C-alpha positions in Angstrom: -64.6 -7.5 29.8 -61.3 -8.7 31.4 -58.4 -10.2 28.9 -55.6 -12.5 30.0 -52.3 -11.2 29.1 -49.9 -14.1 27.7 -47.3 -15.5 30.4 -43.8 -14.9 30.2 -44.3 -11.9 27.8 -40.9 -10.1 26.3 -39.7 -6.8 26.4 -41.2 -5.1 23.5 -44.2 -7.9 23.1 -47.4 -6.3 21.6 -50.7 -7.8 22.1 -54.2 -6.4 21.0 -57.5 -6.8 22.8 -60.8 -7.6 21.7 -61.5 -3.8 22.5 -58.7 -2.7 19.8 -56.7 -1.6 22.8 -53.3 -2.6 22.2 -50.4 -3.1 24.9 -46.8 -3.5 24.9 -44.5 -5.2 27.7 -42.0 -3.2 29.1 -40.1 -5.6 31.2 -42.3 -5.0 34.7 -45.9 -4.4 33.6 -48.2 -4.4 30.6 -48.8 -0.5 29.2 -51.2 1.0 26.6 -49.5 2.5 23.7 -52.0 5.2 24.1 -50.7 5.7 27.4 -48.2 8.8 28.6 -45.6 6.6 29.2 -45.5 5.9 25.1 -45.9 9.5 23.7 -42.2 10.2 23.4 -41.1 6.7 22.3 -39.5 6.5 19.0 -41.3 3.9 16.7 -39.5 0.6 15.4 -40.2 1.6 12.1 -38.7 4.7 10.6 -37.8 6.4 13.7 -36.7 10.3 13.5 -33.9 11.0 16.3 -33.2 14.4 17.8 -30.7 16.1 19.9 -27.6 13.5 19.9 -28.9 10.2 19.8 -26.0 7.5 20.7 -25.2 3.5 19.7 -22.3 1.2 21.0 -19.6 1.6 18.4 -19.0 -2.1 16.5 -15.8 -3.3 16.6 -13.3 -2.4 13.6 -13.7 -4.9 10.7 -16.9 -5.6 12.0 -18.8 -6.1 8.7 -22.8 -6.7 8.8 -25.9 -4.6 9.5 -25.4 -2.9 12.9 -25.2 0.9 13.5 -21.9 2.5 12.4 -20.9 5.2 14.8 -19.1 8.3 14.1 -16.1 6.8 15.9 -16.5 3.8 14.0 -16.2 5.5 10.3 -13.7 7.6 11.6 -11.1 5.1 12.6 -12.1 3.1 9.7 -11.3 6.2 7.3 -8.3 6.8 9.1 -6.7 3.3 8.2 -8.0 3.4 4.8 -5.9 6.6 4.1 -2.9 5.1 5.8 -1.7 8.1 6.8 0.7 8.1 3.7 4.4 9.6 4.0 4.6 10.0 0.6 1.2 10.3 -1.1 1.3 6.9 -3.0 -1.3 5.3 -1.0 -2.2 3.0 1.9 -0.2 0.1 0.8 3.7 0.8 1.3 4.5 -2.3 -0.9 5.5 -1.6 -4.7 4.1 -3.9 -7.5 1.3 -6.1 -5.3 -0.1 -7.6 -8.1 3.5 -8.5 -9.5 2.4 -6.7 -13.0 5.5 -5.2 -13.4 8.4 -7.0 -14.8 11.2 -5.1 -16.4 13.7 -7.7 -15.9 11.4 -10.4 -17.9 8.7 -12.5 -16.5 11.2 -15.4 -15.2 11.8 -18.1 -14.5 14.3 -16.8 -12.0 16.4 -19.3 -10.3 19.2 -17.8 -8.3 19.4 -15.0 -5.4 18.5 -12.0 -7.4 15.8 -9.6 -8.0 12.4 -10.7 -10.3 9.5 -8.9 -11.1 10.0 -5.9 -10.2 10.8 -4.9 -6.2 10.5 -8.8 -5.5 14.2 -10.4 -4.1 14.9 -14.0 -3.5 16.5 -14.8 -0.8 18.4 -18.3 -1.2 21.0 -20.7 0.4 21.3 -24.1 -0.8 17.3 -24.7 -1.7 16.2 -25.1 -5.3 13.7 -22.1 -6.1 12.0 -21.2 -9.9 10.1 -17.9 -9.2 7.6 -16.7 -12.4 5.3 -14.3 -13.5 2.5 -17.0 -14.6 -0.8 -15.5 -16.1 -3.7 -15.6 -13.9 -6.8 -17.6 -15.1 -10.4 -17.2 -14.9 -10.7 -19.7 -12.2 -7.8 -17.4 -10.2 -10.1 -14.2 -10.5 -13.5 -16.5 -9.8 -11.9 -17.5 -6.7 -10.1 -14.2 -5.3 -13.6 -12.7 -6.4 -11.7 -9.6 -8.4 -11.7 -9.0 -12.4 -8.2 -7.2 -12.1 -6.1 -10.3 -11.4 -3.5 -10.3 -14.5 -0.6 -12.1 -13.1 0.3 -13.9 -10.1 3.7 -14.9 -8.4 4.8 -18.3 -8.4 7.5 -20.6 -6.6 8.2 -23.8 -7.6 10.8 -25.0 -4.6 12.5 -27.5 -2.8 13.7 -27.2 0.6 17.2 -28.4 1.7 17.8 -29.8 5.3 21.1 -28.4 5.2 21.0 -26.2 8.6 21.6 -22.9 6.9 19.1 -23.4 3.8 16.3 -21.4 3.3 14.4 -19.3 0.6 12.4 -16.4 0.8 10.3 -13.7 -0.8 11.4 -10.4 0.6 10.8 -6.7 -0.1 13.1 -3.9 1.0 11.2 -0.8 1.4 13.7 2.2 1.5 13.9 4.8 4.9 13.7 2.8 7.9 12.3 5.5 9.6 8.7 5.6 7.5 7.7 2.7 9.5 9.8 1.9 12.4 7.3 2.4 16.0 4.2 1.6 14.1 1.3 -0.9 13.8 1.2 -2.3 10.5 -1.0 -5.0 8.7 -0.1 -7.3 5.6 -2.4 -9.0 3.9 -1.9 -11.3 0.9 -3.9 -14.0 -0.9 -2.0 -17.2 -1.5 -2.6 -21.1 -2.6 -0.4 -24.5 -2.8 -0.7 -26.6 -5.5 -0.7 -29.6 -3.3 -1.1 -30.1 0.6 -0.8 -27.3 3.4 2.6 -25.8 3.6 3.4 -22.5 5.4 4.7 -19.4 4.8 6.3 -17.8 7.3 6.0 -14.0 8.2 8.8 -11.5 9.4 10.0 -8.4 9.1 13.9 -6.9 9.3 15.2 -3.5 9.9 18.7 -3.2 8.3 20.3 0.0 9.2 22.4 0.2 6.3 26.3 0.7 5.5 28.7 3.3 6.3 30.6 3.8 9.5 28.7 1.6 12.5 25.4 1.1 12.0 23.4 -1.1 14.3 23.0 -4.4 13.8 19.4 -6.2 12.3 16.6 -6.4 14.3 13.6 -8.7 13.2 9.8 -7.9 14.1 9.3 -11.4 15.1 12.5 -13.0 17.4 10.0 -16.0 16.5 8.3 -15.4 13.2 4.6 -15.8 12.4 3.1 -18.4 9.9 -0.1 -19.0 8.0 -1.1 -22.4 6.8 -2.2 -22.4 3.0 -4.9 -24.4 1.6 -4.7 -25.7 -1.8 -7.6 -23.0 -3.1 -7.2 -19.0 -2.9 -7.5 -17.8 0.5 -6.9 -14.2 1.6 -4.5 -13.8 4.6 -3.9 -11.0 7.4 -1.3 -10.7 10.1 -0.6 -7.7 12.5 3.1 -6.9 12.8 4.5 -4.0 15.6 7.4 -2.8 14.2 10.2 -2.0 16.5 11.1 1.8 17.6 14.5 2.8 16.2 15.0 5.2 19.1 18.9 4.7 20.1 19.8 2.9 17.1 22.3 4.2 14.6 22.2 4.2 10.9 24.9 4.0 8.5 25.7 6.8 6.4 25.5 5.6 3.1 21.5 6.5 2.6 20.7 2.9 1.9 19.0 1.8 5.4 15.5 -0.8 4.6 12.8 -2.7 6.1 12.5 -6.0 4.9 9.4 -7.5 4.6 10.0 -11.2 4.5 8.2 -14.3 3.0 9.6 -17.9 4.3 8.8 -20.6 1.9 11.7 -23.0 3.6 14.0 -23.1 6.4 16.4 -25.0 8.0 17.1 -25.0 11.7 19.9 -21.8 11.4 16.8 -19.6 10.5 14.0 -21.6 11.1 12.8 -19.2 14.4 12.8 -16.1 12.1 11.0 -17.8 9.5 7.9 -18.9 12.2 8.8 -22.3 12.6 8.2 -23.7 9.2 10.7 -26.2 8.9 11.9 -27.6 5.9 9.0 -27.7 3.1 8.6 -28.1 -0.8 6.2 -27.7 -3.0 4.4 -24.8 -5.2 3.2 -21.6 -4.0 1.6 -18.6 -5.7 0.6 -15.4 -4.4 -1.2 -12.1 -5.4 -2.4 -9.2 -3.9 0.6 -8.0 -1.3 -0.4 -5.3 0.8 1.1 -3.2 3.9 -0.5 -0.7 5.4 -0.5 1.4 8.8 -3.0 0.1 11.5 -4.5 -3.5 12.2 -7.5 -3.5 10.0 -7.0 -5.3 6.3 -8.3 -3.2 4.0 -9.5 -3.7 0.2 -6.2 -3.9 -2.1 -5.3 -1.1 -3.2 -4.8 -1.0 -6.8 -2.6 2.2 -8.6 -2.7 2.7 -12.0 -0.5 1.0 -14.1 1.7 4.1 -14.8 1.9 5.2 -11.4 3.3 1.6 -10.2 5.7 1.7 -13.1 7.2 5.0 -12.0 7.5 3.6 -8.8 9.6 0.9 -9.6 11.6 2.7 -11.7 12.9 4.6 -9.0 15.0 1.3 -8.2 15.8 -0.1 -11.9 15.0 1.2 -15.2 15.9 0.0 -18.6 16.0 2.4 -21.6 17.1 1.5 -25.1 19.0 4.1 -27.1 21.0 4.7 -30.2 24.1 7.2 -31.0 26.4 8.0 -33.8 28.8 10.4 -34.6 32.2 11.0 -36.2 35.4 11.3 -34.2 39.0 10.7 -35.1 40.4 6.7 -33.6 40.9 6.3 -29.8 38.2 9.2 -29.3 35.0 8.9 -28.1 31.8 9.8 -29.3 29.1 10.7 -26.4 25.5 11.2 -25.3 23.4 11.9 -22.3 20.1 10.1 -21.8 17.6 11.4 -19.1 16.4 8.8 -16.6 12.6 7.8 -16.9 12.8 9.3 -13.6 14.6 10.5 -10.4 16.2 7.2 -9.1 16.7 6.4 -5.4 20.6 7.1 -5.5 23.2 7.5 -8.3 22.6 3.8 -10.2 25.1 1.5 -11.5 25.1 1.4 -15.0 25.4 -1.3 -17.5 24.5 -2.1 -20.9 22.9 -5.0 -22.8 22.6 -6.0 -26.4 24.7 -3.5 -27.8 25.8 -2.9 -31.5 29.0 -1.4 -32.0 29.9 0.1 -35.6 33.5 1.1 -35.9 33.8 1.0 -31.8 35.8 -0.5 -29.6 33.2 -0.7 -26.4 30.8 1.0 -24.1 32.0 3.8 -22.0 29.6 4.5 -19.1 29.1 7.0 -16.6 26.3 7.8 -14.2 26.1 11.1 -13.7 23.6 11.5 -10.7 19.9 10.3 -10.1 18.2 11.9 -13.2 21.0 11.3 -16.0 23.7 8.7 -17.0 26.3 9.3 -20.5 26.7 6.4 -22.8 29.6 6.3 -25.1 31.6 4.4 -27.6 35.8 4.8 -27.8 36.4 4.9 -31.9 38.5 2.2 -33.7 39.3 4.0 -36.6 38.8 7.9 -37.7 35.0 8.2 -39.2 31.7 7.8 -38.4 30.7 5.4 -35.3 27.4 4.1 -33.7 25.9 2.4 -30.8 23.0 0.4 -30.2 21.7 -1.2 -26.8 19.4 -1.1 -23.9 20.9 1.0 -21.1 20.2 -0.6 -17.5 20.3 1.1 -14.5 20.2 -0.4 -11.4 19.5 1.5 -7.8 18.3 -1.6 -5.6 18.5 -1.3 -2.3 
């Protein structure tokens, strides 16, 4: 009995004849499933392959149901590991979630360090940088219950040519990132309008001797346009090689990530041509990692993040006491909370002296400092205060 097969079939289309024979269109002709041409083909449902089966490698960053080849997985895992130089993880930035605040939550209104490791760069503009507690609405929008704090900048840009304001983090040892391709990712939102954030990266060769001049990754910085709801942004940055450059002799060279909020004409190109702006912008989840794939934010334990911050800045309460004659000193050596980047600059806050005329401070190196008081009169004396150690870049 003749059977009329469908016109214009598609490859793989199946039909069943009244006699119960199943045919498949192979692109040229109809073939019976029972024919020799199909005896070695894998079924569509749950096939079992042998040998060394191959598949197209998806583009890195692909996030769907396509098959992941070994090449795709190896590349993704290498990017996730970050090939870390000091085994602190993928993220080169410290305090990316703005939870460590040894200097307090702010507001910070001058060119100064704010929450740990984040520094305000400022000329003429008005700023107010504050650690702000995240709300349930923030957590829902970001999609992460771990969001505790965000960093907020309420700023007014100034039209003077040299005016600007920025948030930066200085990463020690310029060699760590030189010549690498990095990806920066972060979450941000504005309270109103659609302001821009400028992005750039600067190489500073330190001080002492005759170091090379600063170099920026972008002659004209990049920028992202924000909305009024939380969104994640990502940007690939090719960091220049330092071959042929001269580093300073003071071991204080660094790579500086720059987040620009507003800029007059002088710095506008470096700031990504964002121009003079005013507004309120919040940030969270800053990550700078090797490669071109923006992976999920690395969340180090709080104690680890605090220790990374304390390499640059420490606050240590102290209480010392003793007996000596007038004009002589009582001393105590205080061990640092961890080894600092370099011998820190020591200071004391909130000191209360009994029978003492003033603090005597000496940083003994990266790991310890000495605090003392000069006796006013012969007898017992004491000193209670907070030792502040600054080894920032």
